[in-house]
C-alpha positions, 0 to 999 in steps of 0.5 A: 033772260034774253028779253030782259037784257034787251029791254031799254028800261033795264039800263037807266043811263040817267042814273049813271050820269051825275047831276053836276055833268050838265053844269060842267058841260057848258063851260067846256063847250064854250071853251071848245068854241073859242079855241075853234075860232082862234084856230080858224082865225087867219090874219087879213092880208093886204093883198086882194083875193078870195077870203079864206073862210075856214078853208072854203075859199081855197076849195072854191079857188082851186075848183075854179082853176080846175073847172075854167082852166088856168087862163080863164080863171086868171082873167076872172080873178084879175077882172074881179080883184085887180092885177095882183091877186092871191088865190089858192091852187092845190092848197098852196097860196099863189099870187097872180100878177098880170097887167 
């Protein structure tokens, strides 16, 4: 009796799922992908700086400040993007102004 309950052929999952399920799944997946894109969309800023890119930009920006220190990271961003730069430090949008 124990072996019969552990037998994977005893439970046929395909008989439990109706035939219409795969047809309904495709529009739901498309809708979820569309909502995910809208949720992650950020308005482009006129201020230069590293891109947001679904949250990866702030992680890289913050990591650079931790790794290089504030002074060296500011110099790097000023050389790369100019004297007015938008970066993220600890998840907060921060502006670096230097000349």
